[in-house]
C-alpha positions as CSV (number, residue, x, y, z in Angstrom):
1,M,175.0,-8.9,-64.0
2,M,174.2,-5.2,-64.9
3,K,173.8,-6.2,-68.5
4,R,171.3,-8.9,-67.6
5,V,169.3,-6.5,-65.5
6,L,169.3,-3.9,-68.2
7,A,168.3,-6.5,-70.8
8,G,165.5,-7.7,-68.5
9,A,164.3,-4.2,-68.0
10,A,164.3,-3.6,-71.8
11,L,162.3,-6.8,-72.3
12,L,159.7,-5.7,-69.8
13,L,159.4,-2.3,-71.4
14,G,159.0,-3.9,-74.7
15,L,156.3,-6.2,-73.5
16,A,154.6,-3.2,-71.8
17,G,154.7,-1.3,-75.0
18,G,153.2,-4.2,-76.9
19,V,150.3,-4.5,-74.4
20,Q,149.8,-0.8,-74.4
21,A,149.2,-0.5,-78.1
22,A,147.3,-3.8,-78.4
23,T,143.6,-2.7,-78.4
24,L,144.0,0.5,-80.4
25,G,145.9,-1.4,-83.1
26,E,143.4,-4.3,-83.1
27,V,140.5,-1.9,-83.5
28,K,142.1,0.0,-86.4
29,T,143.1,-3.2,-88.1
30,R,139.6,-4.7,-87.6
31,G,138.0,-1.5,-88.8
32,H,135.3,-1.4,-86.1
33,L,134.9,-1.2,-82.4
34,T,133.2,-4.0,-80.4
35,C,131.1,-2.7,-77.6
36,G,129.4,-4.8,-74.9
37,V,126.0,-3.5,-74.0
38,N,122.8,-4.5,-72.2
39,A,120.6,-6.7,-74.5
40,N,117.5,-4.6,-74.0
41,L,117.6,-1.7,-71.6
42,P,115.6,1.2,-73.2
43,G,117.3,4.5,-72.7
44,F,120.7,2.9,-72.2
45,A,120.9,0.3,-75.0
46,A,118.1,-1.2,-77.1
47,K,117.9,-2.6,-80.6
48,G,115.1,-1.3,-82.8
49,E,113.0,-3.3,-85.2
50,D,115.2,-2.0,-88.0
51,G,118.3,-3.5,-86.4
52,S,119.7,-0.1,-85.2
53,W,120.9,0.4,-81.7
54,A,120.1,3.5,-79.6
55,G,120.7,4.6,-76.0
56,F,123.0,6.4,-73.6
57,D,125.7,3.7,-73.5
58,V,125.3,3.2,-77.3
59,D,126.2,6.8,-77.9
60,Y,129.3,6.6,-75.7
61,C,130.6,3.8,-77.9
62,R,129.8,5.7,-81.0
63,A,131.8,8.6,-79.7
64,I,134.8,6.3,-79.2
65,A,134.4,5.0,-82.7
66,A,134.3,8.5,-84.1
67,A,137.4,9.5,-82.1
68,V,139.4,6.4,-83.1
69,L,138.1,5.4,-86.5
70,G,136.5,8.7,-87.8
71,D,133.1,7.1,-88.1
72,P,130.5,6.7,-85.3
73,A,128.8,3.9,-87.3
74,K,131.9,1.6,-87.1
75,V,130.7,-0.1,-83.9
76,T,129.5,-3.7,-83.5
77,F,127.2,-3.9,-80.4
78,V,127.4,-7.2,-78.5
79,P,124.5,-7.9,-76.2
80,L,125.7,-9.3,-72.9
81,S,124.0,-10.7,-69.9
82,A,125.0,-9.6,-66.4
83,Q,126.6,-13.0,-65.9
84,A,128.6,-13.1,-69.2
85,R,129.7,-9.4,-69.4
86,F,133.0,-9.7,-67.5
87,D,134.2,-12.9,-69.2
88,A,133.4,-11.3,-72.6
89,L,135.6,-8.4,-71.8
90,K,138.3,-10.5,-70.2
91,N,138.4,-12.8,-73.2
92,G,138.6,-10.0,-75.7
93,D,135.1,-10.5,-77.2
94,V,134.5,-6.8,-76.7
95,D,136.9,-3.8,-76.6
96,V,134.9,-1.9,-74.1
97,L,132.0,-2.8,-71.7
98,A,129.4,-0.1,-71.6
99,R,126.6,-2.0,-69.9
100,N,125.2,-0.1,-66.8
101,T,128.0,-1.6,-64.7
102,T,128.9,-0.5,-61.2
103,W,132.4,0.6,-60.5
104,N,133.6,-1.0,-57.2
105,M,136.9,-2.1,-55.7
106,E,136.4,-5.8,-56.2
107,R,135.9,-5.5,-59.9
108,E,139.1,-3.6,-60.3
109,T,141.2,-5.8,-58.1
110,K,139.7,-9.3,-58.5
111,L,138.4,-9.5,-62.1
112,P,140.4,-7.3,-63.0
113,L,138.9,-4.4,-64.9
114,R,139.7,-0.7,-65.2
115,F,136.8,1.8,-65.2
116,A,137.2,4.7,-67.5
117,G,135.1,7.0,-65.2
118,I,131.6,7.5,-64.0
119,S,129.2,8.1,-66.8
120,Y,126.0,7.9,-64.6
121,H,125.7,8.3,-60.8
122,D,123.0,5.8,-59.7
123,G,121.8,4.0,-56.6
124,Q,119.9,0.8,-56.0
125,G,116.1,1.2,-55.5
126,F,112.9,-0.8,-55.6
127,I,109.8,-1.0,-57.8
128,V,106.5,-2.2,-56.5
129,K,102.9,-2.5,-57.7
130,K,100.7,0.3,-56.4
131,L,98.2,-2.2,-55.1
132,L,100.8,-3.3,-52.5
133,G,100.3,0.0,-50.8
134,V,104.0,0.4,-50.1
135,T,105.6,3.9,-50.1
136,S,109.0,3.1,-48.5
137,V,111.5,0.2,-48.6
138,L,111.2,0.1,-44.8
139,Q,107.7,-1.4,-45.3
140,L,109.1,-4.4,-47.2
141,S,110.2,-6.6,-44.4
142,G,109.2,-10.2,-45.2
143,A,108.7,-9.4,-48.9
144,A,109.6,-11.7,-51.7
145,I,112.2,-9.8,-53.7
146,C,113.2,-10.6,-57.3
147,F,116.9,-10.5,-58.2
148,Q,118.9,-10.9,-61.4
149,T,121.9,-13.2,-60.8
150,G,125.3,-11.9,-61.6
151,T,124.8,-8.5,-60.0
152,T,125.5,-6.9,-56.6
153,S,121.8,-6.2,-55.9
154,E,121.2,-9.1,-53.5
155,T,124.3,-8.4,-51.4
156,N,123.2,-4.8,-51.0
157,V,119.8,-5.9,-49.9
158,E,121.2,-8.3,-47.4
159,D,123.4,-5.6,-45.9
160,F,120.6,-3.0,-45.7
161,F,117.9,-5.4,-44.4
162,R,120.3,-6.8,-41.7
163,E,121.1,-3.3,-40.5
164,K,117.3,-2.5,-40.3
165,E,116.5,-5.9,-38.7
166,M,114.3,-6.8,-41.7
167,T,113.8,-10.1,-43.5
168,F,113.1,-11.0,-47.1
169,M,112.8,-14.0,-49.4
170,P,115.0,-14.0,-52.5
171,V,113.6,-15.1,-55.9
172,R,116.4,-15.4,-58.4
173,F,116.5,-15.3,-62.2
174,D,119.3,-15.5,-64.7
175,K,117.3,-13.8,-67.4
176,L,115.8,-10.4,-67.2
177,D,112.8,-11.3,-69.3
178,D,111.9,-14.1,-66.8
179,L,112.3,-11.8,-63.9
180,I,110.0,-9.1,-65.4
181,K,107.4,-11.8,-66.2
182,A,107.6,-13.0,-62.6
183,F,107.1,-9.5,-61.2
184,D,104.3,-8.9,-63.6
185,E,102.5,-12.1,-62.5
186,G,102.9,-11.3,-58.8
187,K,105.5,-14.0,-58.0
188,C,107.5,-11.5,-56.1
189,D,106.5,-8.3,-54.2
190,T,109.3,-6.1,-55.6
191,F,112.2,-6.0,-57.9
192,T,115.4,-4.2,-57.0
193,T,118.3,-2.9,-59.0
194,D,119.8,0.4,-60.1
195,M,117.2,3.2,-60.2
196,S,117.8,4.0,-63.9
197,F,117.3,0.3,-64.7
198,L,113.9,0.3,-62.8
199,Y,112.6,3.2,-64.9
200,A,113.4,1.2,-68.0
201,V,112.0,-2.0,-66.6
202,R,108.7,-0.2,-65.7
203,L,108.2,0.5,-69.4
204,R,108.3,-3.2,-70.2
205,L,105.6,-4.2,-67.7
206,A,102.1,-5.2,-69.0
207,K,100.7,-2.1,-67.2
208,P,103.5,0.3,-66.4
209,E,101.0,2.7,-64.8
210,D,100.3,0.2,-62.1
211,A,103.8,0.2,-60.8
212,I,105.9,2.9,-59.0
213,V,109.6,3.3,-58.3
214,L,110.2,4.0,-54.6
215,Q,112.4,6.9,-53.9
216,D,114.5,5.1,-51.3
217,V,118.1,4.5,-52.4
218,I,120.1,1.9,-50.4
219,S,123.5,2.0,-52.1
220,K,125.9,4.0,-54.3
221,E,126.0,2.7,-57.8
222,P,128.5,4.7,-59.9
223,L,128.0,3.3,-63.4
224,G,130.8,3.6,-66.0
225,P,132.5,2.0,-69.0
226,A,135.2,-0.6,-68.3
227,I,138.1,-2.1,-70.2
228,R,140.7,-4.8,-69.5
229,Q,143.6,-3.9,-67.3
230,G,147.1,-3.7,-68.8
231,D,146.4,-1.3,-71.8
232,E,147.1,2.2,-70.6
233,Q,146.7,3.7,-74.1
234,W,143.3,2.3,-74.6
235,F,142.4,3.3,-71.0
236,N,143.4,6.9,-71.8
237,I,141.3,6.9,-75.0
238,T,138.1,5.5,-73.3
239,R,138.5,7.7,-70.3
240,W,139.3,11.0,-72.1
241,T,136.5,10.4,-74.6
242,L,134.1,10.4,-71.7
243,F,135.8,13.5,-70.2
244,A,135.7,15.3,-73.5
245,L,131.9,14.9,-73.7
246,I,131.5,16.2,-70.2
247,N,133.8,19.1,-70.7
248,A,132.0,19.9,-74.0
249,E,128.8,20.5,-72.1
250,E,130.5,22.7,-69.5
251,L,132.1,24.8,-72.3
252,G,128.9,25.0,-74.4
253,V,130.3,23.0,-77.3
254,T,127.6,21.0,-79.1
255,A,127.3,18.8,-82.1
256,A,125.9,21.8,-84.0
257,N,128.5,24.4,-83.1
258,A,131.7,22.4,-82.8
259,D,133.0,23.3,-86.2
260,D,132.2,27.0,-85.8
261,L,133.9,27.1,-82.4
262,K,136.9,25.2,-83.7
263,S,137.4,28.0,-86.3
264,H,136.5,31.1,-84.3
265,S,136.6,30.5,-80.5
266,K,139.3,32.3,-78.6
267,N,138.6,30.4,-75.4
268,A,141.7,28.4,-74.5
269,A,139.8,25.5,-73.0
270,I,137.6,25.2,-76.1
271,R,140.6,25.4,-78.4
272,A,142.4,22.7,-76.4
273,L,139.2,20.5,-76.5
274,L,138.8,20.8,-80.2
275,G,142.4,20.2,-81.0
276,V,143.3,23.7,-82.1
277,E,146.0,24.0,-79.4
278,G,148.0,21.3,-77.6
279,S,148.8,17.7,-78.5
280,T,146.3,15.6,-76.6
281,G,145.4,13.5,-79.6
282,P,148.9,12.5,-80.7
283,E,149.9,11.7,-77.1
284,M,147.1,9.0,-77.1
285,G,147.9,7.7,-80.6
286,L,145.1,9.7,-82.2
287,D,145.0,12.8,-84.3
288,A,144.2,16.3,-83.2
289,D,140.5,16.2,-84.2
290,W,139.5,13.1,-82.1
291,A,137.4,15.0,-79.6
292,T,135.8,17.2,-82.3
293,R,134.6,14.1,-84.1
294,A,133.3,12.5,-80.9
295,I,131.3,15.6,-80.0
296,K,129.9,16.0,-83.5
297,A,128.9,12.4,-83.7
298,T,126.8,12.3,-80.5
299,G,126.6,15.8,-79.0
300,N,128.0,16.6,-75.6
301,Y,127.2,14.8,-72.4
302,G,124.0,16.8,-71.8
303,E,122.8,16.2,-75.3
304,I,123.3,12.5,-74.9
305,F,121.5,12.5,-71.6
306,D,118.5,14.5,-72.8
307,R,118.1,12.5,-76.0
308,N,118.1,9.1,-74.3
309,L,117.1,9.6,-70.6
310,G,115.7,13.1,-70.1
311,P,112.3,14.5,-69.2
312,N,111.2,14.4,-72.9
313,T,111.9,10.7,-73.2
314,P,109.7,7.7,-72.1
315,L,112.0,7.3,-69.0
316,Q,111.6,11.0,-67.9
317,I,114.7,11.0,-65.7
318,N,115.8,14.3,-64.3
319,R,119.5,15.1,-64.3
320,G,119.6,15.3,-60.5
321,I,123.1,14.4,-59.3
322,N,124.1,13.8,-62.9
323,A,124.0,17.5,-63.6
324,L,127.3,19.3,-64.0
325,W,129.2,20.2,-60.9
326,N,128.5,23.9,-61.5
327,A,124.8,23.2,-61.7
328,G,124.5,21.4,-58.4
329,G,125.4,17.9,-59.6
330,L,128.3,15.5,-59.4
331,M,129.4,15.4,-63.0
332,Y,132.9,16.7,-63.2
333,A,135.8,16.1,-65.6
334,P,139.4,17.2,-65.6
335,P,140.4,19.7,-68.2
336,L,141.9,18.7,-71.6
337,R,145.2,20.4,-71.6
């Protein structure tokens, strides 16, 4: 009996070990990372006329590719709709989903996914035409509201409007392009989704200057990258790549100075981050320079934010709660040691 129990335990451990190494091994054998992104969300993920991708989520995937494969260019970006994104991840069509996706309990217990962390603290808001004369969501009772199917937006509105004893008429669309066209043509009074998404959508309107994003926020929307459950090694790699970028900003490590700090810094936290001390890379199946490569490829978290979303970009988003914890925000990462 004891032998059978031990044999069964050994089999389970063997299976667990096989699952654990699956994604990393597949990515290395394939020679490129597959990353699920939004089809066209300027600032987060968008494909240029020359075929190149750019954006906040795009840079995160490039950082992973640099850490794992040594080359940030070794990424295939897979455009996914809100409806198709979870099946694509579940079926192995992508290795990581970096598509402005909200981390909530249902998605980790029902689907099931694992979120690597919070890359962007967001909240659901509303965009309206200035001619409507609305300055608060509390003035939208009875409004026709556009929703994209496959998201949690309509549920959030139902909860909020019920609490405030307000009513609304839902107008649903599967495709974002159809939704934007309907809002542009006045077929709904407002469109609601994550605030960051609304700033990007505003740029796609026929007359962006005629629309405003209301400042009311009706929900918490912690956005982050997700992977399939059951692969702890890949979970560690995707999670700690994000944490490495956040820690790099806090420690003043940038794309430009990473090599110099690697050679000359005496700061223990910087030396651990850049692989001079400790063994964080080998413990995940990577080499010691994984974080250095990620930072050099994309810059630290602050550099990524400023380049794609910040005040000097078309979106003009302030850091706000996405500032580092020691600068009044919520962005915080455990130390690499």
